[in-house]
C-alpha positions as CSV (number, residue, x, y, z in Angstrom):
1,X,-32.4,-261.8,62.2
2,X,-34.5,-261.7,65.4
3,X,-31.8,-259.8,67.5
4,X,-32.9,-256.3,67.9
5,X,-36.1,-255.3,69.8
6,X,-37.8,-255.0,66.3
7,X,-36.2,-258.0,65.0
8,X,-36.4,-259.9,68.0
9,X,-40.1,-259.2,67.7
10,X,-39.8,-262.0,65.1
11,X,-40.2,-264.5,68.0
12,X,-43.5,-262.8,68.6
13,X,-44.4,-262.6,64.8
14,X,-43.4,-266.2,63.9
15,X,-43.7,-268.3,67.1
16,X,-47.5,-268.7,66.5
17,X,-47.0,-269.8,62.9
18,X,-44.5,-272.5,64.1
19,X,-46.8,-273.7,66.7
20,X,-49.6,-274.0,64.1
21,X,-48.4,-275.7,61.0
22,X,-51.4,-275.5,59.3
23,X,-51.6,-271.8,59.3
24,X,-52.2,-270.3,55.7
25,X,-49.6,-267.8,54.5
26,X,-52.4,-264.9,54.3
27,X,-52.7,-265.3,58.2
28,X,-49.4,-264.1,58.9
29,X,-49.4,-261.3,61.5
30,X,-47.2,-258.3,62.1
31,X,-47.7,-258.9,65.9
32,X,-49.5,-261.6,67.7
33,X,-50.2,-260.8,71.3
34,X,-51.6,-264.5,71.9
35,X,-48.3,-266.4,70.9
36,X,-46.6,-266.2,74.4
37,X,-49.9,-267.3,75.9
38,X,-50.1,-270.0,73.4
39,X,-46.5,-271.2,74.2
40,X,-47.5,-271.3,78.1
41,X,-50.6,-273.2,77.2
42,X,-48.8,-275.9,75.5
43,X,-46.6,-276.4,78.4
44,X,-49.6,-276.5,81.0
45,X,-51.4,-278.8,78.9
46,X,-48.6,-281.4,77.9
47,X,-46.7,-281.2,81.3
48,X,-48.9,-279.7,83.8
49,X,-46.4,-276.9,84.5
50,X,-44.4,-274.3,82.3
51,X,-40.9,-275.4,81.7
52,X,-38.1,-272.9,82.8
53,X,-36.8,-272.7,79.4
54,X,-40.3,-271.4,78.2
55,X,-40.9,-269.0,80.9
56,X,-37.3,-267.7,80.2
57,X,-38.1,-267.4,76.6
58,X,-41.5,-265.5,77.2
59,X,-39.7,-263.2,79.4
60,X,-37.2,-262.1,76.8
61,X,-39.9,-261.7,74.1
62,X,-41.9,-259.6,76.5
63,X,-39.3,-257.3,77.6
64,X,-37.8,-257.2,74.0
65,X,-41.3,-255.5,72.8
66,X,-41.4,-253.3,75.9
67,X,-37.8,-252.0,75.4
68,X,-38.4,-251.2,71.8
69,X,-40.7,-248.3,72.8
70,X,-38.6,-246.7,75.3
71,X,-36.7,-243.6,74.3
72,X,-33.2,-244.9,75.4
73,X,-30.3,-246.9,73.9
74,X,-30.8,-250.5,74.2
75,X,-28.5,-253.6,74.0
76,X,-30.4,-256.9,73.9
77,X,-29.0,-260.4,74.2
78,X,-30.3,-263.9,73.2
79,X,-28.6,-267.2,73.2
80,X,-28.8,-270.2,70.8
81,X,-27.9,-273.8,71.6
82,X,-26.3,-276.0,69.0
83,X,-28.3,-279.3,68.9
84,X,-26.8,-282.0,66.6
85,X,-24.9,-279.3,64.7
86,X,-27.8,-277.0,64.4
87,X,-28.5,-273.9,66.1
88,X,-31.7,-274.1,68.1
89,X,-34.3,-271.9,69.9
90,X,-36.4,-273.2,72.7
91,X,-40.2,-273.7,71.7
92,X,-42.8,-276.4,72.5
93,X,-40.7,-277.9,75.2
94,X,-37.9,-278.7,72.4
95,X,-35.1,-277.3,71.1
96,X,-35.9,-276.3,67.5
97,X,-33.6,-275.4,64.3
98,X,-33.5,-271.8,64.3
99,X,-33.3,-272.1,60.5
100,X,-37.0,-272.6,60.6
101,X,-37.4,-269.2,62.1
102,X,-35.1,-267.4,59.4
103,X,-37.3,-269.4,56.6
104,X,-40.6,-268.5,58.4
105,X,-39.4,-264.9,58.4
106,X,-38.5,-264.9,54.8
107,X,-41.8,-266.3,53.8
108,X,-43.5,-263.9,55.6
109,X,-41.6,-260.9,53.8
110,X,-42.3,-262.6,50.6
111,X,-46.1,-262.8,51.3
112,X,-46.4,-259.2,52.5
113,X,-44.5,-258.4,49.2
114,X,-46.9,-260.0,47.0
115,X,-49.6,-258.1,48.8
116,X,-48.0,-254.6,48.9
117,X,-45.1,-254.1,46.6
118,X,-43.6,-251.6,48.9
119,X,-42.6,-254.4,51.1
120,X,-40.2,-255.9,48.6
121,X,-37.3,-254.4,50.7
122,X,-38.3,-256.6,53.7
123,X,-37.6,-259.8,51.1
124,X,-34.0,-258.3,50.8
125,X,-33.6,-257.7,54.6
126,X,-34.8,-261.5,55.2
127,X,-32.3,-262.7,52.5
128,X,-29.7,-260.8,54.2
129,X,-30.8,-262.4,57.8
130,X,-30.4,-265.9,55.9
131,X,-26.9,-265.1,55.0
132,X,-26.0,-263.8,58.4
133,X,-27.3,-267.0,59.8
134,X,-25.4,-269.1,57.5
135,X,-22.0,-267.1,58.8
136,X,-23.1,-267.6,62.4
137,X,-23.5,-271.6,61.8
138,X,-19.7,-271.7,60.7
139,X,-18.7,-270.3,63.8
140,X,-16.2,-272.1,66.0
141,X,-15.6,-271.3,69.8
142,X,-13.9,-267.9,70.1
143,X,-15.2,-266.7,66.6
144,X,-17.5,-264.0,66.1
145,X,-19.4,-262.3,63.4
146,X,-20.5,-258.6,63.2
147,X,-22.8,-256.9,60.9
148,X,-24.6,-253.5,60.7
149,X,-28.2,-252.8,59.6
150,X,-29.1,-249.1,58.9
151,X,-32.5,-247.4,58.8
152,X,-34.0,-247.5,55.3
153,X,-33.8,-243.8,54.6
154,X,-34.4,-244.5,50.9
155,X,-37.7,-246.4,51.6
156,X,-38.9,-243.4,53.9
157,X,-38.4,-241.0,51.2
158,X,-40.2,-243.0,48.7
159,X,-43.1,-244.1,50.7
160,X,-43.2,-242.0,53.9
161,X,-42.5,-242.5,57.7
162,X,-46.0,-243.7,58.2
163,X,-45.5,-246.7,55.9
164,X,-42.2,-247.6,58.0
165,X,-44.1,-247.2,61.2
166,X,-46.6,-249.5,60.1
167,X,-43.9,-252.1,59.7
168,X,-42.7,-252.0,63.2
169,X,-39.9,-249.4,62.6
170,X,-39.1,-246.0,64.4
171,X,-39.1,-243.2,62.1
172,X,-38.5,-240.6,64.6
173,X,-35.3,-242.1,66.0
174,X,-34.5,-243.6,62.4
175,X,-32.9,-246.6,64.3
176,X,-30.2,-248.6,63.0
177,X,-28.5,-251.7,64.6
178,X,-25.1,-253.4,65.0
179,X,-25.3,-257.0,65.6
180,X,-22.6,-259.3,67.1
181,X,-22.8,-263.1,67.1
182,X,-20.2,-264.8,69.6
183,X,-19.4,-268.4,69.6
184,X,-19.2,-269.6,73.1
185,X,-17.0,-272.6,74.5
186,X,-19.9,-275.0,74.3
187,X,-20.6,-274.2,70.8
188,X,-23.8,-272.1,71.5
189,X,-24.1,-268.5,70.0
190,X,-24.7,-265.3,71.8
191,X,-26.6,-262.9,69.9
192,X,-26.2,-259.1,70.9
193,X,-27.9,-256.0,69.3
194,X,-27.2,-252.5,70.0
195,X,-29.7,-249.9,68.7
196,X,-28.0,-246.7,66.9
197,X,-30.1,-243.6,66.6
198,X,-30.2,-241.5,63.5
199,X,-28.8,-244.4,61.4
200,X,-26.1,-241.9,59.9
201,X,-24.5,-243.6,56.8
202,X,-21.0,-242.4,57.8
203,X,-21.1,-243.3,61.2
204,X,-22.7,-246.6,60.5
205,X,-20.0,-247.5,58.2
206,X,-17.4,-246.4,60.1
207,X,-17.9,-249.5,62.3
208,X,-17.1,-251.8,59.6
209,X,-14.1,-249.7,58.3
210,X,-12.8,-249.9,62.1
211,X,-13.5,-253.6,62.5
212,X,-11.6,-254.2,59.0
213,X,-8.3,-252.4,60.7
214,X,-8.9,-254.1,63.9
215,X,-10.9,-257.3,64.4
216,X,-10.4,-257.3,68.1
217,X,-12.7,-254.3,68.8
218,X,-15.4,-255.0,71.2
219,X,-19.0,-254.0,70.7
220,X,-18.6,-251.0,73.0
221,X,-15.4,-250.0,71.1
222,X,-17.3,-250.2,67.7
223,X,-20.4,-248.2,69.1
224,X,-17.7,-245.5,70.4
225,X,-16.2,-245.4,66.9
226,X,-19.8,-244.7,65.7
227,X,-20.3,-241.9,68.1
228,X,-16.9,-240.2,67.7
229,X,-17.7,-240.0,63.7
230,X,-21.2,-238.2,64.7
231,X,-19.3,-236.1,67.1
232,X,-16.9,-235.1,64.4
233,X,-19.8,-234.3,61.9
234,X,-22.0,-232.5,64.4
235,X,-20.2,-231.6,67.5
236,X,-21.1,-232.3,70.9
237,X,-21.1,-235.9,72.6
238,X,-23.1,-239.0,71.4
239,X,-24.0,-242.4,72.7
240,X,-25.6,-244.9,70.5
241,X,-26.4,-242.1,68.4
242,X,-28.2,-240.2,71.0
243,X,-26.8,-236.7,71.9
244,X,-28.5,-236.6,75.3
245,X,-28.4,-240.3,76.3
246,X,-26.2,-241.3,79.5
247,X,-23.0,-242.9,78.4
248,X,-24.3,-246.4,80.0
249,X,-27.8,-246.0,79.6
250,X,-29.3,-249.5,78.5
251,X,-33.3,-249.6,78.2
252,X,-33.2,-253.3,78.6
253,X,-31.5,-253.1,82.0
254,X,-33.9,-250.4,82.9
255,X,-37.1,-252.3,82.3
256,X,-35.8,-255.7,83.5
257,X,-34.8,-254.0,86.9
258,X,-38.3,-253.7,87.6
259,X,-38.3,-257.3,88.5
260,X,-41.5,-257.3,90.6
261,X,-43.4,-256.1,87.6
262,X,-41.9,-258.6,85.2
263,X,-42.7,-261.3,87.6
264,X,-46.1,-260.1,87.8
265,X,-46.4,-259.9,84.1
266,X,-45.4,-263.5,83.7
267,X,-47.4,-265.0,86.4
268,X,-50.3,-263.3,85.0
269,X,-49.8,-264.6,81.5
270,X,-49.4,-268.1,83.0
271,X,-52.7,-267.7,84.8
272,X,-54.6,-266.6,81.7
273,X,-53.1,-269.5,79.9
274,X,-54.4,-271.9,82.4
275,X,-57.7,-270.6,83.0
276,X,-59.2,-269.6,79.7
277,X,-59.8,-271.5,76.3
278,X,-62.2,-269.4,74.5
279,X,-60.3,-267.2,72.1
280,X,-62.2,-264.1,72.3
281,X,-62.1,-264.1,76.1
282,X,-58.4,-265.4,76.0
283,X,-57.4,-262.3,73.7
284,X,-59.3,-259.8,76.0
285,X,-57.8,-260.9,79.0
286,X,-54.2,-260.9,77.7
287,X,-54.6,-257.7,76.1
288,X,-55.9,-256.1,79.5
289,X,-53.0,-257.6,81.3
290,X,-50.3,-256.6,79.0
291,X,-51.5,-253.2,78.4
292,X,-52.0,-252.5,82.1
293,X,-48.2,-253.7,82.7
294,X,-47.1,-251.5,80.0
295,X,-48.9,-248.5,81.2
296,X,-47.5,-249.0,84.6
297,X,-43.9,-249.6,83.3
298,X,-44.3,-246.2,81.5
299,X,-45.5,-244.3,84.6
300,X,-42.4,-246.0,86.4
301,X,-40.2,-244.8,83.6
302,X,-41.5,-241.4,83.5
303,X,-41.1,-241.1,87.0
304,X,-37.6,-242.5,86.7
305,X,-38.6,-245.2,89.4
306,X,-36.9,-248.4,89.5
307,X,-39.4,-249.6,91.7
308,X,-38.8,-253.3,92.9
309,X,-41.0,-254.5,96.0
310,X,-39.0,-257.6,96.4
311,X,-36.1,-255.7,97.7
312,X,-38.4,-254.3,100.5
313,X,-38.7,-257.5,102.5
314,X,-42.5,-257.5,102.2
315,X,-44.5,-260.6,101.6
316,X,-45.1,-262.0,97.9
317,X,-48.9,-261.8,98.5
318,X,-48.8,-258.2,99.4
319,X,-46.7,-257.6,96.4
320,X,-48.8,-259.4,94.0
321,X,-52.3,-257.6,95.6
322,X,-50.3,-254.1,95.4
323,X,-49.3,-254.7,91.8
324,X,-52.8,-255.8,90.7
325,X,-54.3,-252.5,91.9
326,X,-51.4,-250.3,90.4
327,X,-51.7,-252.2,87.2
328,X,-55.5,-251.8,87.1
329,X,-55.4,-248.2,87.8
330,X,-52.8,-247.6,85.0
331,X,-54.8,-249.6,82.7
332,X,-58.0,-247.5,83.6
333,X,-56.2,-244.3,83.3
334,X,-54.7,-245.2,79.7
335,X,-58.3,-246.4,78.6
336,X,-59.9,-243.0,79.7
337,X,-57.1,-241.0,78.1
338,X,-57.5,-243.1,74.8
339,X,-61.4,-243.1,75.1
340,X,-61.3,-239.2,75.1
341,X,-58.7,-238.9,72.4
342,X,-61.0,-240.8,70.1
343,X,-64.1,-239.1,71.1
344,X,-65.9,-242.3,71.8
345,X,-68.2,-240.8,74.0
346,X,-70.4,-243.0,76.2
347,X,-71.6,-245.3,73.4
348,X,-69.3,-248.1,73.9
349,X,-68.0,-250.2,76.7
350,X,-65.2,-249.2,79.1
351,X,-62.4,-250.7,77.3
352,X,-63.9,-251.7,74.0
353,X,-62.0,-249.2,71.8
354,X,-58.5,-250.2,73.4
355,X,-59.1,-253.8,73.0
356,X,-60.3,-253.2,69.3
357,X,-57.1,-251.6,68.2
358,X,-54.0,-253.4,67.2
359,X,-51.4,-254.4,70.0
360,X,-48.8,-252.5,67.8
361,X,-50.9,-249.3,68.0
362,X,-51.5,-249.5,71.8
363,X,-47.7,-250.2,72.4
364,X,-47.2,-246.9,70.3
365,X,-49.7,-245.0,72.4
366,X,-48.2,-246.0,75.7
367,X,-44.6,-245.9,74.8
368,X,-45.0,-242.9,72.4
369,X,-42.2,-240.3,71.8
370,X,-41.8,-237.7,74.5
371,X,-41.1,-235.1,71.8
372,X,-43.8,-232.5,71.1
373,X,-45.9,-233.6,67.9
374,X,-49.6,-232.7,66.7
375,X,-52.3,-235.0,65.5
376,X,-55.9,-234.4,64.0
377,X,-58.4,-237.1,64.7
378,X,-62.1,-237.4,63.9
379,X,-64.4,-237.1,67.0
380,X,-68.0,-238.4,66.8
381,X,-68.7,-236.0,69.7
382,X,-66.4,-233.4,71.2
383,X,-65.2,-234.3,74.7
384,X,-65.2,-230.7,75.6
385,X,-68.2,-228.8,74.0
386,X,-70.1,-232.1,73.3
387,X,-71.1,-231.1,69.8
388,X,-71.2,-234.0,67.4
389,X,-69.2,-234.6,64.1
390,X,-66.4,-232.4,64.9
391,X,-62.3,-232.8,64.6
392,X,-60.2,-232.3,67.7
393,X,-56.2,-231.5,67.7
394,X,-54.3,-233.6,69.9
395,X,-51.0,-232.3,70.9
396,X,-48.3,-234.3,72.4
397,X,-46.1,-232.6,75.0
398,X,-43.9,-235.0,77.0
399,X,-46.4,-237.0,79.0
400,X,-49.3,-235.0,78.3
401,X,-51.9,-234.8,75.7
402,X,-53.6,-231.5,74.9
403,X,-56.8,-231.8,73.2
404,X,-58.3,-228.7,71.5
405,X,-61.9,-228.9,70.0
406,X,-61.7,-227.3,66.2
407,X,-65.4,-226.1,66.7
408,X,-65.1,-224.4,69.9
409,X,-61.5,-223.9,70.6
410,X,-61.8,-225.4,73.9
411,X,-58.6,-227.2,75.3
412,X,-57.9,-229.7,77.9
413,X,-54.8,-231.7,79.1
414,X,-54.6,-235.1,79.8
415,X,-51.8,-237.3,81.2
416,X,-50.5,-239.5,78.3
């Protein structure tokens, strides 16, 4: 189900499919960066303004994708409304059956599996999603449904971590999830998901064992059961599978606390939706805006700054101008570092290399792991000795990239 950051991204994945009924199955995308802009454009063209429900939905989806990239424990929450007895989500100015989302996800998984047999496990996941959705549909006020989804270690061993990374998962953190669906007094459903790092089998299944013994345990209680199991096995203290995470750390709250930047992100997307119709220009403008916000958000997180200009009492005009400058600077810094990384030289436009990459790749590049790792990439021209046709070794350490030319052995450090 589209509950956790990676699964919540199903809203990104499928929204475009649901709004364009004639899309052929071969056009399913793993990430559609224009989905939210198209939702905003729909409201603007049909109502002259963006409905509050649409803006809230776009906000949730954007924050979900940002949250996925942060190296912190995360709990996210979404609400489904019951309309005529059916659980529904808000799209195209209407509450639409959530069952459509589930079936679209299953269709997409089957399509991917038909192209690449390694994706067959996604069909099983989508079928489980449908099962849990059916259980959620049956809930009455006061009831809840809880389940877990472990990281597919067996698939990684079979096909490698790179394959799972290409499917939107996090091999480095081996992230699993515990889900809770609670039926509220009005019949609506609150869907919550909690990330669980390491996806330790004993720890994951200790959740369900504890729940079987005491069905009154809260989501926090279940996370604690999981962590106590890890502590018993490995020693030390854990929270949500992470040994160094603070007890109540929550990436979603960390990101959303930057409300000035979140508002700037939403206002910018709405302006883009209102001002452009050409697909190519629309995509470029959307990417520049979103990537710039991502880059500035990452800079704030690295500095542990919860910047919120709204609290300082300055005017909204000043806030927007300052954020525009900061976002553009962050985008430029990222583009330059990315351009050097790929050895693009001066043969292409300033940001062509970045705009030509997938949104998922850029997301990974901006919110990449803070741990040390090394890659080897092909350079057209060495950015250090300027010799053509050589390789460069790129070592990531924290927020730095250390580039070493394989030809001249010169190194230079850049900010990630």
